[in-house]
C-alpha positions as CSV (number, residue, x, y, z in Angstrom):
1,X,-1.6,-16.7,-0.5
2,X,1.3,-14.5,0.6
3,X,4.2,-13.4,-1.6
4,X,6.6,-16.1,-0.4
5,X,4.0,-18.8,-1.0
6,X,3.4,-17.5,-4.5
7,X,7.1,-17.6,-5.3
8,X,7.3,-21.2,-3.9
9,X,4.3,-22.3,-6.1
10,X,5.9,-20.7,-9.2
11,X,9.2,-22.5,-8.4
12,X,7.4,-25.9,-8.0
13,X,5.5,-25.4,-11.2
14,X,8.7,-24.6,-13.0
15,X,10.2,-27.8,-11.6
16,X,7.3,-30.0,-12.6
17,X,6.5,-28.5,-16.0
18,X,9.1,-26.1,-17.1
19,X,7.8,-23.2,-15.5
20,X,-28.3,2.2,10.4
21,X,-26.5,5.7,10.7
22,X,-22.9,5.0,10.8
23,X,-21.5,5.4,14.3
24,X,-19.6,8.7,14.5
25,X,-21.2,10.1,11.3
26,X,-21.6,13.9,11.5
27,X,-25.0,15.4,10.6
28,X,-26.0,19.1,10.3
29,X,-27.6,18.7,13.7
30,X,-24.5,17.3,15.4
31,X,-22.3,20.3,15.0
32,X,-22.7,24.1,15.2
33,X,-23.0,26.2,12.1
34,X,-19.6,26.8,10.6
35,X,-18.3,29.9,8.8
36,X,-16.8,29.1,5.5
37,X,-13.1,29.8,5.7
38,X,-11.6,32.6,3.6
39,X,-8.1,32.5,2.2
40,X,-5.8,33.1,5.2
41,X,-4.6,31.4,8.3
42,X,-6.8,28.9,10.2
43,X,-9.7,30.5,11.8
44,X,-12.0,29.3,14.6
45,X,-14.2,27.3,12.2
46,X,-11.1,25.5,10.8
47,X,-10.0,24.6,14.3
48,X,-13.5,23.5,15.3
49,X,-13.9,21.3,12.2
50,X,-10.5,19.8,12.5
51,X,-10.8,18.7,16.2
52,X,-14.4,17.5,15.8
53,X,-13.2,15.1,13.0
54,X,-10.5,13.9,15.5
55,X,-13.1,13.3,18.3
56,X,-15.0,10.5,16.6
57,X,-17.0,7.7,18.0
58,X,-15.8,4.3,16.9
59,X,-17.3,0.8,17.2
60,X,-14.6,-1.7,16.2
61,X,-12.4,-1.8,19.3
62,X,-15.0,-3.2,21.8
63,X,-18.0,-3.9,19.4
64,X,-19.9,-1.0,20.9
65,X,-19.7,2.7,20.2
66,X,-17.5,4.9,22.3
67,X,-15.2,8.0,21.9
68,X,-11.9,7.3,20.2
69,X,-10.3,9.2,23.1
70,X,-11.3,6.3,25.4
71,X,-9.9,3.7,23.0
72,X,-6.8,2.1,24.3
73,X,-6.0,0.2,21.1
74,X,-3.9,1.7,18.4
75,X,-6.7,2.7,16.0
76,X,-6.9,4.7,12.7
77,X,-10.0,5.9,11.0
78,X,-10.4,7.1,7.5
79,X,-13.7,8.8,6.3
80,X,-15.7,9.0,3.1
81,X,-14.7,12.6,2.7
82,X,-11.0,11.7,2.8
83,X,-11.5,8.8,0.4
84,X,-13.3,11.0,-2.1
85,X,-10.5,13.5,-2.1
86,X,-8.1,10.7,-3.1
87,X,-10.1,9.6,-6.2
88,X,-8.9,6.0,-5.9
89,X,-10.5,2.9,-7.5
90,X,-10.1,0.4,-4.7
91,X,-10.2,0.0,-0.9
92,X,-6.6,-1.3,-1.0
93,X,-5.4,2.0,-2.5
94,X,-7.1,3.8,0.4
95,X,-5.2,1.6,2.9
96,X,-1.8,2.5,1.4
97,X,-2.3,6.0,2.9
98,X,-2.2,4.8,6.5
99,X,1.1,4.3,8.5
100,X,1.5,0.8,9.9
101,X,-0.5,-0.8,7.0
102,X,1.8,-2.4,4.4
103,X,-0.1,-3.2,1.2
104,X,1.5,-5.4,-1.5
105,X,-0.4,-5.4,-4.7
106,X,-0.6,-8.7,-6.6
107,X,-0.8,-7.7,-10.2
108,X,-0.1,-3.9,-9.9
109,X,-2.6,-2.8,-12.4
110,X,-5.8,-0.7,-12.7
111,X,-7.4,-2.5,-9.8
112,X,-5.5,-5.4,-8.2
113,X,-5.8,-7.9,-5.4
114,X,-3.6,-7.0,-2.5
115,X,-1.9,-8.6,0.5
116,X,-2.6,-6.6,3.7
117,X,0.0,-6.6,6.4
118,X,-0.2,-4.7,9.7
119,X,3.0,-3.8,11.5
120,X,4.9,-6.6,9.8
121,X,2.2,-9.3,10.3
122,X,1.3,-12.0,7.8
123,X,-1.7,-11.2,5.6
124,X,-3.6,-14.1,7.1
125,X,-3.3,-12.5,10.5
126,X,-5.4,-9.5,9.5
127,X,-9.1,-9.9,9.9
128,X,-11.1,-7.9,7.3
129,X,-14.7,-7.1,8.1
130,X,-17.5,-5.6,6.0
131,X,-20.0,-4.0,8.5
132,X,-18.7,-6.4,11.1
133,X,-19.1,-9.5,8.8
134,X,-15.8,-11.4,8.4
135,X,-14.8,-11.7,4.7
136,X,-11.4,-13.5,4.9
137,X,-11.0,-16.5,2.6
138,X,-11.3,-19.9,4.3
139,X,-8.8,-21.4,1.9
140,X,-5.9,-19.0,2.5
141,X,-7.0,-17.0,5.5
142,X,-6.3,-13.7,3.8
143,X,-8.8,-10.9,3.5
144,X,-9.4,-9.6,0.0
145,X,-11.0,-6.2,-0.6
146,X,-11.0,-5.9,-4.4
147,X,-14.6,-6.9,-4.7
148,X,-15.8,-4.0,-2.5
149,X,-16.7,-0.8,-4.4
150,X,-15.0,2.1,-2.8
151,X,-18.0,4.3,-3.4
152,X,-20.1,2.3,-0.8
153,X,-17.6,3.0,2.0
154,X,-18.6,5.5,4.7
155,X,-15.5,4.9,6.9
156,X,-12.8,2.4,7.6
157,X,-11.7,1.6,11.2
158,X,-8.4,-0.1,11.7
159,X,-7.1,-1.8,14.8
160,X,-3.3,-2.4,14.7
161,X,-2.3,-5.2,16.9
162,X,-4.0,-8.3,18.3
163,X,-7.8,-7.8,18.5
164,X,-8.8,-11.3,19.5
165,X,-10.7,-10.3,22.7
166,X,-13.3,-8.7,20.4
167,X,-13.0,-10.5,17.1
168,X,-11.3,-13.9,17.6
169,X,-8.8,-14.8,15.0
170,X,-7.1,-11.5,14.6
171,X,-3.4,-11.8,15.6
172,X,-2.3,-8.9,13.4
173,X,-5.3,-6.6,13.6
174,X,-8.7,-5.8,12.2
175,X,-9.8,-3.7,9.2
176,X,-13.6,-2.9,9.5
177,X,-15.1,-1.5,6.3
178,X,-18.3,0.3,7.2
179,X,-20.7,1.0,4.4
180,X,-22.8,4.2,3.8
181,X,-25.9,4.8,5.8
182,X,-29.4,4.9,4.3
183,X,-31.1,8.2,3.5
184,X,-33.2,10.2,5.9
185,X,-35.2,12.4,3.5
186,X,-38.4,11.6,1.5
187,X,-36.8,13.3,-1.5
188,X,-34.1,10.9,-2.9
189,X,-30.6,12.1,-3.4
190,X,-27.7,10.4,-5.0
191,X,-24.9,10.6,-7.6
192,X,-24.1,9.6,-11.1
193,X,-20.4,9.4,-12.0
194,X,-18.1,8.4,-14.8
195,X,-14.4,8.5,-15.5
196,X,-12.0,7.6,-18.3
197,X,-8.3,7.1,-18.5
198,X,-5.2,5.5,-19.9
199,X,-5.8,2.1,-21.6
200,X,-9.5,2.8,-21.8
201,X,-9.8,2.5,-18.0
202,X,-13.2,3.5,-16.9
203,X,-15.4,3.7,-13.9
204,X,-19.2,4.1,-14.1
205,X,-21.3,4.3,-10.9
206,X,-24.8,5.3,-9.7
207,X,-26.2,5.6,-6.2
208,X,-29.5,6.6,-4.7
209,X,-30.5,7.1,-1.1
210,X,-33.7,8.2,0.6
211,X,-36.5,7.3,3.0
212,X,-40.1,6.3,2.5
213,X,-42.0,6.3,5.8
214,X,-40.1,4.0,8.2
215,X,-38.0,2.5,5.4
216,X,-34.6,4.1,4.5
217,X,-32.5,2.8,1.6
218,X,-29.1,3.1,-0.1
219,X,-28.6,1.6,-3.6
220,X,-25.4,1.3,-5.6
221,X,-24.5,-0.1,-9.0
222,X,-21.2,0.3,-10.7
223,X,-18.8,-1.1,-13.3
224,X,-15.0,-0.9,-13.5
225,X,-13.1,-1.8,-16.6
226,X,-9.6,-1.4,-18.1
227,X,-7.8,-2.8,-21.1
228,X,-4.7,-3.2,-18.9
229,X,-2.0,-0.7,-18.1
230,X,0.9,-3.2,-18.4
231,X,1.7,-6.5,-20.2
232,X,-1.7,-7.4,-21.7
233,X,-3.4,-7.3,-18.3
234,X,-7.0,-6.3,-18.2
235,X,-9.7,-5.9,-15.5
236,X,-13.5,-5.7,-15.3
237,X,-15.9,-5.8,-12.5
238,X,-19.7,-5.3,-12.1
239,X,-21.0,-4.6,-8.6
240,X,-24.4,-4.0,-7.0
241,X,-25.0,-3.2,-3.4
242,X,-28.1,-2.3,-1.4
243,X,-29.0,-1.5,2.2
244,X,-32.4,-1.1,3.8
245,X,-33.1,0.3,7.2
246,X,-36.6,-0.4,8.7
247,X,-37.5,1.5,11.9
248,X,-40.9,0.1,13.0
249,X,-40.5,2.0,16.3
250,X,-38.2,4.6,17.8
251,X,-36.5,1.8,19.8
252,X,-35.9,-0.8,17.0
253,X,-33.8,-0.7,13.9
254,X,-33.7,-3.6,11.4
255,X,-30.9,-3.4,8.8
256,X,-30.5,-5.6,5.8
257,X,-27.7,-5.2,3.2
258,X,-26.4,-7.4,0.4
259,X,-24.4,-7.3,-2.7
260,X,-22.8,-9.1,-5.6
261,X,-19.4,-8.4,-7.2
262,X,-17.4,-10.3,-9.9
263,X,-13.8,-9.1,-10.4
264,X,-12.3,-10.7,-13.5
265,X,-8.6,-10.1,-14.1
266,X,-6.3,-11.2,-16.9
267,X,-3.0,-11.4,-15.2
268,X,-1.0,-11.1,-18.4
269,X,1.8,-13.1,-19.9
270,X,4.8,-14.3,-17.8
271,X,7.4,-15.2,-20.4
272,X,9.8,-16.5,-17.7
273,X,7.4,-19.4,-17.2
274,X,5.8,-19.5,-20.7
275,X,2.4,-19.0,-19.1
276,X,-0.5,-16.6,-19.0
277,X,-3.2,-16.5,-16.3
278,X,-6.6,-15.3,-15.4
279,X,-8.4,-14.8,-12.0
280,X,-12.1,-14.7,-11.6
281,X,-13.8,-14.0,-8.3
282,X,-17.6,-14.1,-7.6
283,X,-18.7,-12.8,-4.2
284,X,-22.2,-12.7,-2.9
285,X,-23.1,-11.6,0.6
286,X,-26.2,-10.9,2.7
287,X,-26.0,-9.3,6.2
288,X,-29.0,-8.7,8.4
289,X,-28.8,-6.9,11.8
290,X,-31.1,-5.4,14.4
291,X,-30.6,-3.0,17.3
292,X,-33.2,-2.8,20.1
293,X,-32.8,0.0,22.7
294,X,-34.6,-1.8,25.6
295,X,-33.9,1.0,28.1
296,X,-31.8,4.2,28.0
297,X,-28.9,2.1,29.4
298,X,-29.4,-1.3,27.7
299,X,-29.1,-2.0,23.9
300,X,-29.4,-5.4,22.3
301,X,-27.9,-6.1,18.9
302,X,-27.7,-9.2,16.8
303,X,-27.5,-10.4,13.2
304,X,-27.0,-13.2,10.7
305,X,-24.8,-13.2,7.6
306,X,-24.1,-15.3,4.5
307,X,-20.9,-15.0,2.4
308,X,-20.3,-17.0,-0.8
309,X,-17.1,-16.8,-2.7
310,X,-16.1,-18.6,-5.9
311,X,-12.5,-18.3,-7.2
312,X,-11.3,-19.6,-10.5
313,X,-7.7,-19.3,-11.7
314,X,-6.7,-21.1,-14.9
315,X,-3.1,-21.0,-16.1
316,X,-2.3,-21.6,-19.8
317,X,0.9,-22.2,-21.7
318,X,1.8,-19.4,-24.1
319,X,1.3,-20.2,-27.8
320,X,5.1,-20.0,-28.2
321,X,5.7,-22.9,-25.8
322,X,6.5,-25.9,-28.1
323,X,5.4,-28.9,-26.0
324,X,1.9,-27.6,-25.2
325,X,1.2,-24.4,-27.1
326,X,-1.9,-22.7,-25.6
327,X,-2.9,-25.7,-23.5
328,X,-4.1,-25.7,-19.9
329,X,-1.2,-25.9,-17.5
330,X,-3.1,-26.0,-14.2
331,X,-6.4,-24.7,-12.8
332,X,-7.3,-23.9,-9.2
333,X,-10.9,-23.5,-8.2
334,X,-12.4,-22.8,-4.8
335,X,-16.0,-22.6,-3.7
336,X,-16.5,-21.2,-0.2
337,X,-19.6,-20.5,2.0
338,X,-19.8,-19.1,5.5
339,X,-23.0,-18.7,7.5
340,X,-22.8,-16.9,10.9
341,X,-24.9,-15.3,13.6
342,X,-24.2,-13.1,16.6
343,X,-26.0,-11.6,19.6
344,X,-24.7,-9.1,22.1
345,X,-25.9,-6.7,24.7
346,X,-24.4,-3.3,25.7
347,X,-24.9,-1.7,29.1
348,X,-24.0,2.0,29.2
349,X,-24.3,3.7,32.6
350,X,-22.4,6.8,31.8
351,X,-19.2,5.8,33.4
352,X,-19.3,2.2,32.1
353,X,-19.9,0.6,28.7
354,X,-20.0,-3.2,29.0
355,X,-20.7,-5.4,26.0
356,X,-21.2,-9.2,26.4
357,X,-22.2,-11.5,23.6
358,X,-21.6,-14.6,21.5
359,X,-21.4,-15.8,17.9
360,X,-21.3,-18.9,15.8
361,X,-20.3,-19.8,12.3
362,X,-20.2,-22.7,9.9
363,X,-17.8,-22.7,6.9
364,X,-17.4,-25.0,3.9
365,X,-14.6,-25.2,1.4
366,X,-14.6,-27.1,-1.9
367,X,-11.3,-26.9,-3.7
368,X,-10.5,-28.4,-7.1
369,X,-7.2,-28.5,-8.9
370,X,-7.1,-29.6,-12.5
371,X,-3.8,-30.5,-14.1
372,X,-3.1,-30.1,-17.8
373,X,-1.7,-32.8,-20.1
374,X,1.9,-31.9,-19.4
375,X,1.5,-32.1,-15.6
376,X,-0.5,-35.4,-16.0
377,X,2.4,-36.8,-18.0
378,X,4.7,-35.8,-15.0
379,X,2.6,-38.0,-12.7
380,X,0.0,-35.6,-11.3
381,X,-3.6,-36.7,-11.2
382,X,-5.9,-35.1,-13.7
383,X,-8.0,-33.6,-10.9
384,X,-7.7,-33.2,-7.1
385,X,-10.8,-32.4,-5.1
386,X,-10.7,-31.3,-1.4
387,X,-13.7,-30.8,0.8
388,X,-13.5,-29.3,4.3
389,X,-15.7,-27.7,6.9
390,X,-15.0,-25.7,10.0
391,X,-17.4,-24.8,12.9
392,X,-16.7,-22.0,15.3
393,X,-18.4,-20.5,18.3
394,X,-17.3,-17.8,20.8
395,X,-18.4,-15.8,23.9
396,X,-16.9,-12.5,24.8
397,X,-17.1,-9.5,27.1
398,X,-15.5,-6.1,26.6
399,X,-15.8,-3.2,29.1
400,X,-14.8,0.4,29.3
401,X,-14.9,2.1,32.7
402,X,-14.2,5.8,32.9
403,X,-12.9,7.7,36.0
404,X,-12.7,11.3,35.0
405,X,-9.8,11.6,32.6
406,X,-8.9,7.9,33.0
407,X,-10.6,4.9,31.2
408,X,-9.8,1.2,31.7
409,X,-10.8,-1.3,29.0
410,X,-10.6,-4.9,30.0
411,X,-11.8,-7.7,27.7
412,X,-11.9,-11.4,27.3
413,X,-13.1,-13.9,24.7
414,X,-13.3,-17.7,24.6
415,X,-13.2,-19.2,21.1
416,X,-13.8,-22.8,20.0
417,X,-12.6,-24.0,16.6
418,X,-13.5,-27.5,15.4
419,X,-9.9,-28.1,14.3
420,X,-7.8,-26.9,17.3
421,X,-10.2,-26.6,20.2
422,X,-10.4,-23.8,22.7
423,X,-8.5,-20.5,22.9
424,X,-8.8,-17.7,25.5
425,X,-7.9,-14.1,24.6
426,X,-7.7,-11.6,27.4
427,X,-6.8,-7.9,26.9
428,X,-6.3,-4.9,29.1
429,X,-5.9,-1.3,28.1
430,X,-6.0,2.2,29.6
431,X,-6.3,5.8,28.4
432,X,-5.5,9.0,30.2
433,X,-6.7,12.4,28.8
434,X,-3.9,14.7,29.8
435,X,-5.6,17.7,28.2
436,X,-8.3,18.7,25.8
437,X,-6.6,17.2,22.8
438,X,-4.0,15.0,24.5
439,X,-4.4,11.4,25.4
440,X,-2.0,8.6,26.4
441,X,-2.7,5.0,25.6
442,X,-1.4,1.6,26.7
443,X,-2.6,-1.9,26.0
444,X,-1.7,-5.6,26.3
445,X,-3.6,-8.3,24.5
446,X,-3.3,-12.0,23.8
447,X,-4.2,-12.9,20.2
448,X,-4.4,-15.9,17.9
449,X,-4.8,-16.7,14.3
450,X,-6.6,-19.8,13.0
451,X,-4.8,-21.9,10.4
452,X,-6.4,-21.6,6.9
453,X,-8.4,-24.6,5.7
454,X,-6.1,-24.7,2.6
455,X,-3.2,-25.4,5.0
456,X,-5.2,-28.0,7.0
457,X,-6.8,-29.8,4.1
458,X,-4.3,-29.2,1.4
459,X,-4.1,-26.7,-1.5
460,X,-3.7,-28.9,-4.5
461,X,-0.9,-31.1,-5.8
462,X,1.8,-28.7,-4.8
463,X,0.6,-27.9,-1.2
464,X,0.4,-30.9,1.1
465,X,-2.2,-30.9,3.9
466,X,-1.2,-30.9,7.6
467,X,-4.2,-31.7,9.8
468,X,-2.1,-31.3,12.9
469,X,-1.6,-27.5,12.6
470,X,-2.4,-25.5,15.6
471,X,-3.4,-21.8,16.0
472,X,-0.6,-19.3,16.1
473,X,-0.8,-17.2,19.2
474,X,1.0,-14.5,21.1
475,X,1.0,-11.3,23.1
476,X,0.9,-7.7,21.9
477,X,2.0,-4.6,23.8
478,X,1.6,-1.0,22.7
479,X,2.0,2.4,24.2
480,X,1.2,5.7,22.5
481,X,0.6,9.4,22.9
482,X,-1.6,11.7,20.8
483,X,-1.5,15.4,21.4
484,X,-2.4,18.7,19.8
485,X,0.3,21.3,19.6
486,X,-1.1,24.9,20.0
487,X,-4.3,23.6,18.5
488,X,-2.6,23.7,15.1
489,X,-1.0,20.3,14.8
490,X,-1.9,16.8,15.8
491,X,1.0,14.5,16.7
492,X,0.6,10.8,17.3
493,X,3.3,8.3,18.3
494,X,3.1,4.6,19.1
495,X,5.6,1.9,20.2
496,X,4.6,-1.7,19.7
497,X,5.9,-5.2,20.4
498,X,4.2,-8.4,19.2
499,X,5.4,-11.8,20.3
500,X,4.1,-14.8,18.3
501,X,4.5,-18.5,19.3
502,X,4.0,-21.5,17.1
503,X,4.1,-19.4,14.0
504,X,3.2,-21.2,10.9
505,X,6.2,-21.8,8.5
506,X,6.1,-23.2,5.0
507,X,8.5,-26.0,4.4
508,X,9.5,-26.8,0.7
509,X,10.4,-30.0,-1.0
510,X,11.3,-30.6,-4.6
511,X,7.6,-31.1,-5.6
512,X,5.4,-29.6,-2.9
513,X,5.1,-27.3,0.2
514,X,3.6,-28.0,3.6
515,X,2.9,-25.8,6.6
516,X,4.1,-26.5,10.1
517,X,4.0,-24.8,13.5
518,X,7.7,-24.1,14.0
519,X,9.0,-20.6,14.8
520,X,8.7,-18.0,17.5
521,X,8.6,-14.5,15.9
522,X,8.9,-11.0,17.3
523,X,7.6,-7.9,15.6
524,X,8.5,-4.6,17.2
525,X,8.7,-1.0,16.0
526,X,7.0,2.4,16.1
527,X,4.6,4.6,14.2
528,X,4.6,8.4,13.9
529,X,1.9,10.7,12.5
530,X,1.5,14.4,12.0
531,X,-1.6,16.2,10.8
532,X,-2.0,20.0,10.6
533,X,-4.9,22.4,10.7
534,X,-5.5,24.2,7.3
535,X,-3.2,27.2,6.9
536,X,-4.1,29.4,3.9
537,X,-6.3,26.4,2.9
538,X,-3.3,24.1,2.9
539,X,-2.9,21.1,5.2
540,X,-0.2,18.5,5.7
541,X,-0.2,14.8,6.7
542,X,3.0,12.9,7.4
543,X,3.3,9.3,8.4
544,X,6.2,7.0,9.2
545,X,6.1,3.4,10.4
546,X,8.9,0.9,11.2
547,X,8.6,-2.8,11.9
548,X,11.4,-5.2,12.5
549,X,10.5,-8.9,12.3
550,X,12.8,-11.5,13.9
551,X,12.7,-15.3,14.0
552,X,14.7,-18.4,13.2
553,X,13.1,-18.9,9.9
554,X,13.0,-15.2,8.9
555,X,15.4,-13.9,6.4
556,X,16.2,-10.5,4.9
557,X,18.0,-9.2,1.9
558,X,21.4,-9.8,3.6
559,X,20.5,-13.3,4.8
560,X,20.1,-12.2,8.4
561,X,17.4,-13.8,10.6
562,X,15.2,-10.8,10.5
563,X,13.7,-8.3,8.0
564,X,12.5,-4.7,8.2
565,X,9.4,-3.1,6.8
566,X,9.2,0.7,6.9
567,X,7.2,3.3,5.1
568,X,7.0,7.1,4.6
569,X,3.7,8.7,3.7
570,X,3.2,12.4,2.6
571,X,-0.1,14.2,1.9
572,X,-0.4,17.8,0.9
573,X,-4.0,19.0,0.5
574,X,-5.5,22.3,-0.7
575,X,-9.2,22.8,0.1
576,X,-10.9,26.2,-0.3
577,X,-14.0,24.6,1.3
578,X,-16.1,26.1,-1.5
579,X,-15.4,24.5,-4.9
580,X,-11.8,23.3,-5.3
581,X,-9.6,20.7,-3.7
582,X,-6.2,19.2,-4.7
583,X,-4.3,16.4,-3.1
584,X,-0.6,15.4,-3.6
585,X,0.2,12.0,-2.1
586,X,3.5,10.2,-1.8
587,X,4.3,6.8,-0.4
588,X,7.5,4.8,0.0
589,X,7.7,1.3,1.4
590,X,10.8,-0.8,2.1
591,X,10.1,-4.5,2.0
592,X,13.6,-6.0,2.7
593,X,12.7,-9.2,0.8
594,X,15.0,-12.1,1.3
595,X,18.0,-12.5,-1.0
596,X,17.1,-16.2,-1.4
597,X,14.1,-15.2,-3.6
598,X,14.5,-16.7,-7.1
599,X,16.3,-14.5,-9.7
600,X,13.1,-13.9,-11.6
601,X,11.6,-12.1,-8.6
602,X,14.0,-9.2,-9.1
603,X,12.0,-6.8,-6.8
604,X,12.3,-3.0,-7.1
605,X,10.8,-1.0,-4.3
606,X,13.3,1.7,-3.4
607,X,11.3,4.6,-4.9
608,X,8.6,7.1,-3.9
609,X,5.3,6.8,-5.8
610,X,3.5,10.2,-6.2
611,X,-0.1,10.8,-7.2
612,X,-1.9,14.1,-7.8
613,X,-5.7,14.6,-7.9
614,X,-7.7,17.7,-8.3
615,X,-11.5,18.3,-8.0
616,X,-13.6,21.3,-9.1
617,X,-17.2,21.7,-8.0
618,X,-19.8,23.7,-9.9
619,X,-23.0,24.4,-7.9
620,X,-26.1,24.3,-10.1
621,X,-28.6,25.1,-7.3
622,X,-29.2,24.4,-3.7
623,X,-29.4,20.6,-4.2
624,X,-27.6,19.8,-7.4
625,X,-23.9,20.1,-8.2
626,X,-21.4,18.9,-10.8
627,X,-17.8,17.9,-9.9
628,X,-15.0,17.4,-12.4
629,X,-11.8,15.6,-11.3
630,X,-8.5,14.7,-12.8
631,X,-5.8,12.3,-11.4
632,X,-2.3,11.8,-12.4
633,X,-1.0,8.5,-11.1
634,X,2.7,7.7,-10.5
635,X,3.7,11.2,-11.6
636,X,7.4,10.4,-12.2
637,X,6.9,7.0,-13.7
638,X,8.8,5.2,-10.9
639,X,9.3,1.5,-10.7
640,X,7.8,-0.2,-7.7
641,X,7.1,-3.9,-7.4
642,X,8.0,-7.0,-5.4
643,X,7.8,-9.4,-8.4
644,X,9.2,-8.4,-11.7
645,X,6.7,-10.6,-13.5
646,X,4.1,-8.1,-12.3
647,X,5.7,-4.6,-12.8
648,X,3.7,-1.6,-11.8
649,X,2.3,0.9,-14.4
650,X,4.3,4.0,-15.3
651,X,2.6,7.4,-15.4
652,X,-1.1,7.2,-16.2
653,X,-4.0,9.6,-16.1
654,X,-7.8,9.5,-15.6
655,X,-10.5,12.1,-15.3
656,X,-14.2,12.3,-14.9
657,X,-17.3,13.9,-13.7
658,X,-19.8,13.4,-10.9
659,X,-23.4,14.7,-10.8
660,X,-24.7,15.0,-7.3
661,X,-28.4,15.5,-6.7
């Protein structure tokens, strides 16, 4: 549910009732021995490490590994090393550090659900993957990452712009969260960690990885908990995750991973509506894949996955509400299950990397809305039950053909959805390596986004079904240039334009909301990034993104038919490459929310938010080390929120220790 839908629902309620090895992973054998940098300007080892980290292999753009320098799409990659330096508690917090990604936190507390927007897109346009497995909700179409422990993440690959030729319903882009690889040593290694902070916020975790004969493993268990940083909000989550890699022969890998996570959030009191709420999510997933290297040129991959999500959100009247003190107001429950399978083959001849494949999925949604006594007296039924299913299949082909410094990347995909039929998504991109660290990119792609089942089948008494909804679709165009300046600075710039037809718009009445295909929307803008080589152990990251969204039903803070999202990101890092790191991060996002928002929304977002984290390592012996860390969040206690009923915390602190063995 996006922010505008949430506001609409609150308004209606008020009216009714008064209210394998990860691709691109570096190993000791994959790089030359490096000399530890001493205090001083960047030396050759700094330069080598910096540019090696830039020249990654990625897999998300065409569903097969290839150098990022041959990737025509606008891609960003963030690694486990970068994530650990941030000392964040959620994947969504990681994503706030990337230009072009606009993250709107739901409850703004210790760990919060978040709406993920790419270059001004709707959150339902962003496909979120976990090791290639789609994890978007069937009910709302949005991807939620709050159930994913940040410690299991090896890297995150992000495609900004339509990615339908590879992934189907992905009009805004793709976020692929790739989990940690299994171990490769008979002697296990791992980590024990714990942290404690303001409002008894705590994070406990343990992980173990190793290999026993042909079987490699990675195991994780963790618990997050907080008494709540603002307004009687609290949070708790227990998570387990495991991955097994079986290599019965040198040509075959069989990978099985799975996990369970149960975020439980008390959303706090909202006096403006005399209510308090709670959200409970239960996610279970199982993902099995194989990779068979039939010949040096031909690799066959496939897999099956199962995702089960249960969401429960009861809303109660406050004890001070005279007509119904403490009684149930309304309760929304969804039970979703998706089963899917895929098979693809990749032919790599040296100058060509061709991937062809297909996939199929079956999804079911059971949604129940229970109305409290007050709503029943207003004429609503005691309970509304909605059942819906969706079947999808697709075939696709993506190619990369290299001619010296040039690479051309054509792609096409045919999708079939049991609700709206067939959609064809072609794409064409090109890269040109102008120099050793300089590449120009250009791409054009047709994309689409499937309507959520909650829109098609209805979302309860205040969201009316529209079974005639069609897919949103459009074209995306991007050009960019990435270049190294004297081998000391990496600069990246991108221009984009996204044209969407039949965009889904929500139409409100006095008692409900429905979704229709109505508007044509254009999103256009630019992204800028700067990244420096360490100088006296200091490095700098700067990011800026600007997106202007225009359409007949679009409205900004000045009642114009458009709105603007832009962000400024700053990161200053000190790393002596021996035992101490410190990272100062700042972010600013302008949302330009419509002036027609209800008075209670009263957003405040015209501020920078600064965080500072420091880590000190103590080496015990060759294999064991202890790390201590301290993080100061929101250093200046600035206000930043898009709904005043969910204000962000002021300054708060947490610290802890990690034992690595």
